[in-house]
C-alpha positions in Angstrom: -0.1 -0.1 0.2 1.6 3.6 -0.9 0.5 6.7 0.7 -0.2 10.0 -1.6 0.3 12.9 0.7 -1.4 15.8 -1.2 1.3 18.4 -0.3 4.1 20.0 -2.4 5.6 21.3 1.0 9.4 19.5 1.2 9.5 20.4 5.2 6.1 18.6 5.5 7.4 15.4 3.6 10.3 15.2 5.5 8.0 14.8 8.8 5.9 12.8 7.4 8.1 10.3 5.9 9.7 9.7 9.4 6.7 8.8 10.7 4.8 6.9 8.2 8.1 6.1 6.0 9.1 2.6 8.0 5.9 0.8 6.8 4.9 2.5 3.6 5.9 4.0 0.1 5.0 7.7 0.9 5.1 10.1 -2.3 4.1 13.9 -2.4 1.3 14.3 -4.9 4.1 15.7 -7.1 6.0 12.7 -7.2 3.0 10.7 -7.4 2.0 12.8 -10.8 -0.6 14.5 -9.6 -0.8 18.6 -9.6 -4.4 19.3 -9.4 -5.5 23.4 -8.7 -6.5 23.2 -5.2 -8.7 26.0 -3.7 -8.6 25.7 -0.2 -12.0 27.7 0.7 -13.2 25.7 3.6 -13.9 27.3 7.2 -12.1 24.7 9.3 -9.0 22.6 9.0 -11.1 19.4 8.2 -13.0 21.1 5.5 -9.5 22.0 3.8 -8.1 18.7 4.6 -10.7 17.0 2.9 -10.9 19.3 0.0 -7.1 18.4 -1.0 -7.6 14.5 -0.7 -10.4 14.8 -3.0 -8.7 17.0 -5.3 -6.5 13.7 -6.4 -9.6 11.3 -5.9 -9.6 7.8 -4.9 -6.9 5.9 -5.9 -6.6 2.0 -6.4 -3.5 1.0 -5.2 -2.9 4.0 -2.5 -4.2 5.7 0.3 -4.4 9.6 -0.2 -3.7 11.8 2.7 -3.7 15.8 3.4 -3.5 17.8 6.1 -4.7 21.3 7.1 -2.9 23.0 9.7 -2.1 26.4 11.1 -1.4 28.7 14.0 -4.0 29.7 16.3 -3.1 32.5 18.7 -5.4 33.5 21.7 -4.9 37.2 21.7 -5.6 37.3 17.4 -8.7 35.4 18.6 -7.6 32.1 17.4 -6.0 33.6 14.1 -4.5 33.3 11.8 -5.8 29.8 11.8 -7.1 27.8 8.6 -5.4 31.2 6.8 -1.8 30.9 8.6 -0.7 29.8 5.1 -2.0 32.6 3.3 -1.4 35.2 6.8 -0.4 38.4 5.0 -0.4 37.2 1.5 0.5 33.4 -0.1 3.6 34.7 -0.8 4.8 36.6 1.9 8.0 34.7 3.6 7.7 33.5 7.1 10.5 35.6 8.2 8.4 38.4 7.5 4.9 36.9 9.1 6.9 35.7 12.3 7.9 39.4 12.9 5.0 40.9 12.0 3.2 38.8 14.9 5.7 39.6 17.2 5.4 43.1 16.5 1.8 42.6 17.2 2.1 40.6 20.7 4.5 43.6 22.1 3.7 44.2 25.5 1.7 40.8 26.5 3.2 38.2 28.8 2.7 34.9 30.0 -0.8 33.3 29.3 -1.4 36.3 27.0 1.2 34.8 24.6 -0.5 31.3 24.4 -1.0 29.5 21.4 -1.2 26.1 19.6 -1.2 24.7 16.6 -3.9 22.3 15.1 -3.5 19.6 12.1 -6.3 17.8 10.8 -5.0 14.9 8.7 -7.9 13.6 6.1 -7.6 10.2 4.6 -9.5 8.7 1.2 -9.2 4.9 1.0 -9.4 3.0 -2.1 -12.9 1.9 -0.9 -14.1 5.8 -1.0 -13.7 5.6 3.0 -12.8 8.9 4.7 -11.4 9.4 7.7 -10.2 12.3 9.5 -8.2 12.8 12.6 -6.9 16.1 14.7 -4.4 16.6 17.3 -2.8 20.1 19.0 0.3 21.3 19.8 0.0 24.0 23.0 2.5 26.9 23.4 3.4 30.5 23.7 4.5 33.1 20.8 8.1 33.6 21.8 9.6 37.0 22.3 12.0 36.6 19.3 12.7 34.2 17.0 14.7 31.1 17.5 16.5 28.2 15.8 17.0 27.0 12.5 14.9 24.1 12.4 11.5 23.0 11.4 9.9 25.8 8.9 7.1 28.3 8.8 6.1 29.8 12.2 8.2 27.5 14.2 10.8 29.9 15.5 8.2 31.7 17.2 6.4 28.8 19.0 8.1 28.5 22.2 7.6 25.1 24.2 7.5 25.7 28.2 8.4 22.3 29.1 11.4 22.3 26.6 12.5 25.9 27.6 13.0 26.2 23.4 11.2 27.2 20.5 9.9 24.7 18.3 12.7 25.4 15.8 15.0 24.3 18.5 14.1 20.7 19.0 15.1 18.1 17.0 12.9 16.5 14.0 12.5 12.7 16.1 11.7 15.2 19.3 9.3 17.2 17.4 7.4 14.2 15.8 6.6 13.3 19.3 5.0 16.0 20.5 3.8 18.1 17.3 0.4 18.6 16.3 1.2 17.3 12.9 3.1 14.3 14.3 0.6 13.3 16.7 -2.0 13.4 14.1 0.1 11.1 11.9 0.2 8.4 14.6 -3.4 8.4 15.1 -3.9 8.3 11.2 -1.4 5.2 11.6 -3.5 3.4 13.6 -6.2 4.2 11.2 -4.3 2.9 8.3 -3.5 -0.5 10.0 -7.0 -0.9 11.1 -8.5 -0.3 7.9 -5.8 -2.9 6.0 -6.6 -5.7 8.6 -10.5 -5.3 7.6 -9.3 -5.6 4.2 
């Protein structure tokens, strides 16, 4: 059984392969020969994840997976949320986005800086069955960007239990506690159970 993951993001693919790659051949949609125009116009992470799997559609020899994830900052009314990737413009780099958020958070401290990552993973199985699972990673917005690892908002997500930002922990540590890592572990179990039923 192959897994086709509906993303072109190399950072995501690294994380996904490190969790699922020991049991499955994991391909990005580009590697699998798909390049659909995906319009993520859902109002929730679940809706967007399902839009992505259906853009590829049912495959006879593969489970199609997609995730939608984002940063939810309490002081921003849980924003940018589903708009995290498109926040401040789709082509705006994350250095700018991160510094913009830090500027907006000036003067806030402690719990006022609370935030979490959310990830929903959707699956479309060869028989047309759909499944979804969700996970979160709690943290705070840091005072400044720190760390070279990860991608996206990771340099400004501070993890109090580690005393570091997400960008400062190793990939193996990140996969154990991250929203995507936890959601992928749940999905791995869903795929295993589906396979056993066949």
